[in-house]
C-alpha angles and dihedrals in degrees: 000000000000091000092051090049094047093236134123114271086226091060124088095273096175093052093047091048093051094044094051094045095045095046094050095045091051092046091051095241090123133017130231087251089058088052094049096045095041090231122190088257089057092048090054090051095053089046088059096244 
């Protein structure tokens, strides 16, 4: 997962994943459906783009 997210495996991958997903769902950038289906839009979000 760290490689997909473009973060160091030594970093807190779970915290970064949750923070990015939560922030972008609440801001409206992605929908809960994007989150559930792991859409390309969601993948870009967890990569920090």
